[in-house]
N, C-alpha and C positions, 0 to 999 in steps of 0.2 A: 183545549186552550185555543182561543181565537188568535190567528196569526194575522198581524197587520204589517204590510210592507210599506215602508216609507219611500216615496218617489219625489222627484224634484218639485212638483207642484201639488203634492197632497199625499194621500195614502190609498192603498188598495187592500181589500179584504174580501173573503168569500161569504156568501149568504146561501143557505139552504132554505128554499121557500116551499111551504105547503099551502097551495092554493085551495080555495073552496072551504076554508075553515069557518067556524061560526063567528069568529071575531078576529081582529088584527091583534097579534101579540107576539112578543119575543119570548121564545121558549127557553133559550140558553145556547150552549155551544155544542155542536155535533160534528165530530171529525174535523176540527180546525175551522169550522164555518159557523157563522151566527145563524141559528135556526129561527125562522120567523113564520108564523101562521098568518095568512092573508085571506080575508073573506071573499075576495073577488074570484071569479072563475078563470081558469087558464085559457081564455078565449079572446082572440083579437087584441092581445096586449093588455087586457084589463087587469090581470094579476101584476104585470110589470108596472103599470101606472100606479096601482094601489100600493105596491111595494115602495116605489119612489116617494109617493106622498107620505107614507108611514115613516120611512127613514128620515125624510126631511123634517117631519114634526119631531120625532124622537131625538135627533141629533141637533136640533135647533139650527139647521142649515137652510140655505136658499136652494130652490129647485135647480138652479143653474150650477150649483156646486156638487151635485151628485149625478152620476151616470152609471149605467150598466155597460161594462166593457165587453163582457162575453156571457153566454148562456141565456140569451133572449128567449129561446124555446126550451130551455132546460130548467129543472128545479134548482140546480146549483149555478150560481151566478157570481161573477167577479164584479165588485162594486168599486168605483173610484170616487173619492171624495176630495175635492179641490180645497186648497187652503192650507193654513199652517198645520203641520202634522201633529204637533204637541196638543193643539186645541182640539183637533179631531179625536186624538187618542183619549183625551180627558172626557170628551162627550160620550165616546163609546164605553169607556170604563164606568161611566155613570149609569149605564144600562144595567138592569137587574141581572144578577148571576153570571157576569161576564168576567172571565179570566183571560188576560191578553199576553201574547208574546209579540214583541215589537221588533221587526226586522228592519234595520237601517240600510240595507242594500238599495242601491238605486237601479 
């Protein structure tokens, strides 16, 4: 189950990235993280940029509303999405095969 933590200015959740895939796609949830395959290689930030572009498109957000908080050189990353938490939760729930636990701690 994907764990989403609500914070004052948005939400935080974890993503498990598999770079170098044949296409960009959401696979599901793995160990409380959203698993995403990205077709960019893990070189010079290309996979991170591709991940941010992919999440921006899938969540219907602006690029300025999404950032990687930690895990820039890891396959497991903490993602912060700015904005109204309820809207973001709804956008994430609309992703295929996603089950969510919503943590209201700040």
